[in-house]
C-alpha positions as CSV (number, residue, x, y, z in Angstrom):
1,M,-74.2,29.3,-92.8
2,M,-70.7,29.9,-91.5
3,L,-69.6,29.6,-95.2
4,L,-72.6,30.9,-97.2
5,W,-73.7,34.0,-95.2
6,P,-71.7,36.5,-97.4
7,L,-73.4,35.3,-100.5
8,L,-76.9,35.7,-99.0
9,L,-76.3,39.1,-97.4
10,Q,-78.4,42.1,-98.4
11,V,-76.9,45.4,-97.3
12,P,-77.4,49.1,-98.2
13,D,-74.7,50.9,-100.0
14,D,-71.5,51.9,-98.1
15,A,-72.6,49.8,-95.1
16,R,-69.9,48.2,-92.9
17,I,-69.9,44.4,-93.0
18,D,-68.6,42.5,-90.0
19,P,-68.4,38.7,-90.0
20,P,-70.7,36.9,-87.6
21,F,-68.2,36.0,-84.9
22,L,-71.0,34.3,-83.0
23,F,-70.6,31.3,-85.3
24,L,-66.9,30.9,-84.2
25,A,-67.8,31.3,-80.6
26,L,-70.4,28.6,-80.7
27,L,-68.3,26.1,-82.6
28,P,-66.2,24.8,-79.6
29,V,-69.5,24.3,-77.7
30,V,-71.0,22.3,-80.5
31,I,-67.8,20.2,-80.7
32,A,-67.9,19.5,-77.0
33,V,-71.5,18.4,-77.2
34,V,-70.7,16.1,-80.1
35,L,-67.8,14.5,-78.3
36,A,-69.8,14.0,-75.1
37,E,-72.7,12.3,-77.0
38,L,-70.4,10.0,-78.9
39,S,-68.3,9.0,-75.9
40,E,-71.4,8.4,-73.7
41,G,-73.5,6.4,-76.1
42,G,-71.7,5.7,-79.3
43,M,-68.1,4.6,-78.5
44,D,-66.4,2.5,-75.9
45,A,-63.0,3.2,-74.4
46,R,-61.2,1.2,-77.1
47,V,-62.7,3.2,-79.9
48,L,-61.8,6.4,-78.1
49,A,-58.3,5.1,-77.9
50,I,-58.2,4.4,-81.6
51,L,-59.6,7.9,-82.2
52,G,-56.8,9.4,-80.1
53,V,-54.1,7.4,-82.0
54,L,-55.5,8.3,-85.4
55,S,-55.8,12.0,-84.5
56,A,-52.2,12.0,-83.3
57,M,-51.0,10.3,-86.5
58,N,-52.9,12.7,-88.6
59,A,-51.4,15.7,-86.7
60,V,-47.9,14.3,-87.3
61,L,-48.6,13.6,-91.0
62,R,-49.9,17.2,-91.4
63,M,-46.9,18.6,-89.7
64,L,-44.6,16.6,-92.0
65,S,-46.4,17.5,-95.3
66,A,-47.3,21.1,-94.2
67,G,-49.5,21.5,-97.3
68,T,-46.5,22.5,-99.5
69,A,-47.6,22.6,-103.1
70,G,-50.9,21.0,-102.0
71,V,-49.2,17.9,-100.6
72,E,-51.5,16.8,-97.8
73,L,-51.2,13.4,-96.0
74,V,-54.1,13.9,-93.7
75,F,-57.1,13.1,-95.8
76,F,-56.3,9.5,-96.7
77,L,-56.2,8.4,-93.1
78,L,-59.3,10.5,-92.3
79,I,-61.2,8.8,-95.1
80,L,-60.1,5.3,-94.1
81,G,-61.0,5.9,-90.5
82,G,-64.5,7.2,-91.4
83,R,-64.9,4.3,-93.8
84,V,-64.2,1.6,-91.2
85,F,-65.7,3.1,-88.1
86,G,-68.7,5.1,-89.5
87,A,-69.8,8.6,-90.2
88,G,-69.9,9.7,-86.5
89,F,-66.4,8.6,-85.9
90,G,-65.2,10.2,-89.2
91,F,-66.8,13.5,-88.2
92,V,-65.1,13.6,-84.8
93,L,-61.8,12.4,-86.3
94,G,-61.8,15.3,-88.7
95,V,-62.3,17.8,-85.9
96,T,-59.7,16.3,-83.5
97,S,-57.1,15.8,-86.3
98,L,-57.2,19.4,-87.5
99,F,-57.3,20.8,-84.0
100,A,-54.3,18.7,-82.8
101,S,-52.3,19.5,-85.9
102,A,-53.0,23.2,-85.4
103,L,-51.6,23.1,-81.9
104,M,-48.5,21.3,-83.1
105,T,-47.8,23.6,-86.0
106,A,-48.9,26.9,-84.4
107,G,-51.7,27.0,-87.0
108,V,-54.3,28.3,-84.7
109,G,-56.2,31.2,-86.3
110,P,-59.6,32.4,-87.6
111,W,-59.3,29.8,-90.3
112,L,-59.1,26.8,-87.9
113,P,-62.8,26.4,-87.1
114,F,-63.5,26.3,-90.9
115,Q,-60.8,23.7,-91.4
116,M,-62.1,21.6,-88.5
117,I,-65.7,21.5,-89.7
118,I,-64.9,20.9,-93.4
119,A,-62.4,18.1,-92.5
120,A,-65.2,16.7,-90.3
121,W,-67.5,16.6,-93.3
122,V,-64.8,14.7,-95.3
123,G,-64.6,12.0,-92.6
124,M,-68.4,11.8,-92.2
125,G,-68.9,11.5,-96.0
126,A,-66.5,8.5,-96.1
127,G,-68.6,6.8,-93.4
128,L,-71.7,7.3,-95.5
129,L,-70.4,5.6,-98.7
130,P,-72.1,2.3,-99.7
131,R,-71.0,-0.5,-97.3
132,R,-71.5,-3.3,-99.8
133,V,-68.6,-2.3,-102.0
134,T,-65.5,-4.4,-101.2
135,G,-62.1,-5.3,-102.6
136,R,-60.6,-3.3,-105.4
137,A,-63.9,-1.7,-106.1
138,E,-63.9,-0.3,-102.6
139,V,-60.4,1.2,-103.0
140,A,-61.4,2.7,-106.4
141,M,-64.5,4.2,-104.7
142,L,-62.4,5.7,-101.9
143,V,-60.0,7.1,-104.5
144,V,-62.8,8.9,-106.4
145,Y,-64.2,10.2,-103.1
146,G,-60.8,11.3,-102.0
147,V,-60.3,13.3,-105.2
148,V,-63.7,15.0,-105.0
149,A,-63.2,15.7,-101.3
150,A,-59.8,17.3,-101.9
151,Y,-61.3,19.7,-104.4
152,L,-64.3,20.5,-102.2
153,F,-62.1,21.1,-99.2
154,G,-60.2,23.7,-101.2
155,L,-63.4,25.2,-102.6
156,L,-65.0,25.6,-99.2
157,M,-61.8,26.9,-97.5
158,N,-61.6,29.6,-100.2
159,L,-65.2,30.5,-99.5
160,S,-64.4,31.0,-95.8
161,G,-61.7,33.7,-96.6
162,W,-62.6,35.1,-100.0
163,P,-65.2,37.7,-98.7
164,F,-62.6,39.4,-96.6
165,L,-60.0,39.9,-99.3
166,L,-59.9,43.4,-100.7
167,G,-59.1,44.3,-104.3
168,V,-58.2,40.8,-105.5
169,Q,-56.2,41.1,-108.7
170,V,-54.9,38.0,-110.5
171,P,-52.3,38.4,-113.3
172,G,-53.7,37.6,-116.6
173,H,-57.3,38.3,-115.5
174,E,-58.9,41.7,-116.2
175,G,-61.0,43.2,-113.4
176,S,-61.3,42.5,-109.7
177,L,-62.2,39.1,-108.2
178,A,-63.1,40.6,-104.8
179,Y,-66.4,39.9,-103.0
180,V,-69.0,42.7,-103.4
181,P,-71.3,42.9,-100.4
182,G,-75.0,43.0,-101.4
183,A,-74.3,42.1,-105.0
184,P,-76.7,39.5,-106.6
185,L,-76.0,35.9,-105.6
186,L,-75.2,34.7,-109.1
187,D,-72.7,37.5,-109.7
188,N,-70.8,36.9,-106.5
189,L,-70.9,33.1,-107.0
190,Q,-69.5,33.5,-110.5
191,T,-66.7,35.7,-109.3
192,F,-65.9,33.3,-106.5
193,L,-65.7,30.3,-108.9
194,V,-63.4,32.2,-111.2
195,Y,-61.2,33.2,-108.3
196,T,-61.0,29.6,-107.0
197,L,-60.3,28.1,-110.4
198,I,-57.4,30.5,-111.0
199,T,-55.9,30.6,-107.6
200,S,-56.2,27.0,-106.2
201,T,-58.0,24.5,-108.3
202,G,-55.1,23.9,-110.7
203,S,-52.4,24.1,-108.0
204,F,-53.0,23.4,-104.3
205,D,-56.3,21.5,-104.8
206,T,-54.8,19.3,-107.5
207,G,-51.8,18.5,-105.4
208,R,-54.0,17.5,-102.5
209,A,-56.1,15.3,-104.8
210,I,-53.1,13.6,-106.3
211,T,-51.5,13.0,-102.9
212,T,-54.7,11.6,-101.4
213,A,-55.4,9.3,-104.4
214,A,-51.8,8.0,-104.4
215,A,-51.9,7.3,-100.7
216,L,-55.2,5.5,-100.9
217,V,-54.0,3.3,-103.8
218,L,-50.6,2.5,-102.2
219,L,-51.6,2.3,-98.5
220,G,-55.3,2.0,-98.5
221,P,-55.7,-1.8,-98.6
222,A,-53.2,-2.4,-95.8
223,V,-54.6,0.4,-93.6
224,L,-58.1,-0.8,-94.1
225,T,-57.1,-4.3,-93.0
226,T,-55.4,-3.0,-89.9
227,L,-58.3,-0.8,-88.9
228,R,-60.8,-3.5,-89.4
229,R,-58.8,-5.9,-87.2
230,A,-58.8,-3.2,-84.5
231,A,-62.6,-2.7,-85.1
232,K,-63.3,-6.3,-84.2
233,R,-62.1,-5.7,-80.7
234,A,-64.0,-2.4,-80.3
235,L,-67.6,-1.4,-79.8
236,V,-69.4,1.1,-82.0
237,V,-73.2,1.4,-81.4
238,G,-75.9,3.9,-82.4
239,V,-74.5,4.4,-85.9
240,A,-77.5,4.9,-88.3
241,D,-77.8,2.4,-91.2
242,E,-74.7,0.5,-90.1
243,P,-74.4,-2.8,-88.2
244,A,-72.9,-2.6,-84.7
245,V,-69.3,-3.9,-84.4
246,R,-69.0,-5.9,-81.2
247,A,-66.1,-7.7,-79.5
């Protein structure tokens, strides 16, 4: 609902539209609850230490890449961490990685909660991929997932900010691509998809997808082996549909 509420809004003409800031205020509380639950019953101290290390590495990688031309080095490690340690771990890793990187790069702003929650979905989705796939097929599966996740991340981040842009004009496109409060759902959705296709799909999102895919191909097998060796000494319990990893 943090992302979709503008599309579902029904308002009278000339009414003032304010974003529901309650969603942003509740998000830190929800994150605290998730972290408390996972640390109490789902992770031991060693897994929490791995979570801290991976979060710090992701923060540094994001600071180095800075998203220039869509180059993002965060998602490949996020996907691999979720793949090895499960959906719950991947969700928390996405939250902590983006939060830590925002503190390091002075990137704290109204966009941060959306970045955190969408990155969390990326890590969680990697943990929900089929566990029976191994070897080269596993790397290929992660590459495909990484490409899809890269485009979806850009799509959802655009949706978080697009309703607040006024008078969007794109060279080469006639008419405005701005959000119209109270307009029919399909009309606003069509306008948004055109806006995303023109402004980010062929540039930033494609760069993110290429970077993620290349990193998974070149570094994926080695990082997967390293993380799985670390997982053998850790304890992860309470993960649905996944066997427990015990020392």
